[in-house]
VEXDREN-2710 file (C-alpha; in Angstrom, 1 decimal):
% VEXDREN-2710
k/r/px/py/pz
1/MET/49.9/34.0/4.5
2/SER/50.9/37.4/4.7
3/GLY/53.7/38.6/6.9
4/PRO/57.4/38.8/7.5
5/ASP/59.1/38.2/4.6
6/ARG/62.2/36.4/7.3
7/PRO/61.6/33.6/9.7
8/ILE/60.0/34.5/13.4
9/PRO/62.2/34.3/16.8
10/LEU/60.3/31.9/19.4
11/GLU/60.6/35.2/21.7
12/ASN/58.6/37.2/18.9
13/ARG/56.3/34.3/18.7
14/VAL/56.0/33.9/22.8
15/GLU/55.6/38.2/23.2
16/ALA/52.9/38.5/20.9
17/ARG/51.1/35.8/22.8
18/ARG/51.5/38.0/25.7
19/TRP/50.2/41.1/23.9
20/LEU/47.0/38.7/23.1
21/LEU/46.0/37.5/26.5
22/ILE/45.7/41.3/27.6
23/VAL/43.5/41.7/24.5
24/GLU/41.6/38.6/25.0
25/GLU/41.4/40.5/28.1
26/ASP/40.4/43.8/27.6
27/ILE/37.6/42.3/24.8
28/ASP/35.9/40.2/28.1
29/VAL/35.6/43.3/29.6
30/ALA/34.4/45.3/27.1
31/ALA/31.6/43.2/26.5
32/ALA/31.1/42.8/30.3
33/ALA/30.5/46.7/30.4
34/ALA/28.7/46.4/27.3
35/SER/25.8/44.0/29.5
36/LEU/26.2/46.4/32.1
37/THR/25.5/50.0/30.0
38/ARG/28.6/51.5/30.5
39/LEU/29.3/52.0/27.4
40/GLY/32.2/54.7/28.2
41/ALA/34.1/51.9/29.9
42/SER/33.0/49.4/26.9
43/ALA/34.2/52.1/24.4
44/TYR/37.6/52.3/26.0
45/HIS/37.8/48.9/26.8
46/VAL/37.3/48.2/23.2
47/GLN/40.5/50.8/22.1
48/GLN/42.4/48.6/24.2
49/ALA/42.1/45.7/22.5
50/ALA/42.5/47.4/19.2
51/GLU/45.4/49.0/20.3
52/LYS/47.3/45.9/22.1
53/LEU/46.5/43.2/19.5
54/ILE/48.0/45.0/16.5
55/LYS/50.9/45.8/18.7
56/ALA/51.3/41.8/18.8
57/LEU/51.3/41.1/15.1
58/LEU/53.7/44.2/15.3
59/VAL/55.8/42.1/18.3
60/LEU/55.0/39.3/16.3
61/ALA/56.8/40.4/13.0
62/GLY/59.7/41.9/14.5
63/GLU/58.7/45.5/13.5
64/PRO/58.9/48.8/16.1
65/PHE/56.1/50.8/17.0
66/ARG/57.0/53.8/19.3
67/ARG/55.3/54.2/22.2
68/THR/51.2/55.6/21.1
69/HIS/47.8/55.0/21.5
70/ASP/47.7/56.9/18.2
71/LEU/45.2/53.7/16.1
72/ASP/46.1/54.9/12.7
73/ASP/49.5/55.6/13.6
74/LEU/49.6/52.0/14.0
75/ALA/46.8/50.9/11.5
76/ALA/49.8/52.6/8.5
77/ARG/52.5/50.1/10.6
78/LEU/50.7/47.4/10.2
79/LEU/49.4/47.0/6.7
80/PRO/53.2/46.8/5.2
81/VAL/53.3/43.8/7.1
82/TYR/50.0/41.7/7.5
83/PRO/47.8/43.5/4.4
84/GLN/45.2/40.6/5.4
85/PHE/43.9/42.4/8.7
86/ALA/43.4/46.2/6.5
87/ALA/39.8/45.9/7.1
88/GLN/39.9/45.5/11.0
89/ALA/43.0/47.8/10.6
90/GLU/40.5/50.3/9.3
91/THR/37.6/49.5/10.8
92/VAL/39.4/49.7/14.2
93/ARG/41.1/53.4/12.5
94/HIS/38.9/55.9/13.8
95/LEU/39.0/54.4/17.7
96/SER/42.1/55.9/19.2
97/VAL/39.7/59.0/21.2
98/TRP/37.6/56.0/22.4
99/GLY/40.9/55.8/24.5
100/ILE/40.9/59.1/26.2
101/ALA/37.1/60.0/26.2
102/TYR/35.9/58.5/28.4
103/ARG/38.0/58.0/30.8
104/TYR/39.7/61.7/31.8
105/PRO/36.5/64.6/32.2
106/GLY/37.2/67.8/30.8
107/LEU/39.8/67.2/28.0
108/GLU/36.8/68.6/25.5
109/ASP/35.0/71.5/24.9
110/ALA/32.0/69.1/23.8
111/PRO/32.5/65.6/24.7
112/GLU/32.4/63.0/23.1
113/PRO/29.0/61.2/22.0
114/LEU/28.9/58.0/24.0
115/PRO/28.6/55.0/20.7
116/GLU/25.4/52.8/20.5
117/LEU/25.8/49.6/22.0
118/ASP/24.8/48.0/18.6
119/GLU/28.4/49.7/17.3
120/LEU/30.2/48.2/20.6
121/SER/27.9/44.8/20.2
122/ARG/29.7/44.9/16.6
123/MET/33.3/46.2/17.7
124/ILE/33.3/43.5/19.6
125/ASP/32.0/40.8/17.6
126/MET/34.6/42.0/14.7
127/LEU/38.0/42.3/17.5
128/THR/37.1/39.2/19.0
129/GLU/36.8/37.5/14.9
130/PHE/40.4/39.3/14.7
131/ALA/41.5/38.1/17.7
132/ALA/41.3/34.5/16.9
133/ALA/42.9/35.5/13.5
134/ALA/45.9/36.7/15.3
135/ARG/46.1/33.6/17.9
136/CYS/46.2/31.0/14.3
137/LEU/48.6/33.1/12.8
138/ILE/50.8/33.5/15.8
139/ASP/50.5/29.7/16.6
140/ALA/50.7/28.2/12.6
141/THR/54.2/30.9/13.0
142/PRO/56.8/28.6/11.7
143/THR/60.6/29.8/13.9
144/ASN/63.9/29.8/13.8
END
């Protein structure tokens, strides 16, 4: 499996696991909100899970990233280190707007339409699988 071309320090693995715990919580909250048909809240937590999941992998690899919610930027940073996650990164690139559109009223001239429940469900399922793959990578990573 692709990854950094240098040994990963134990502290990177520990920090990546801390990020992953929050990812799993965001996925759970997104699923719960979707089940209540709170689509905006679900979309927000889907975006948050995607953002933190990519950041967890960047932390694992020791790759710096700026404080951002821009999934396009984060995905671009992820792909050189973990190209095996290209499909997942491409799937979440467009979700940055979900992090603000439903949490801050009046920021746009025309409100962002809410995602459909089936789109949210697909994203939640994909992120659940992506998080499981990340957990395997984090746990399998040899430390120095």
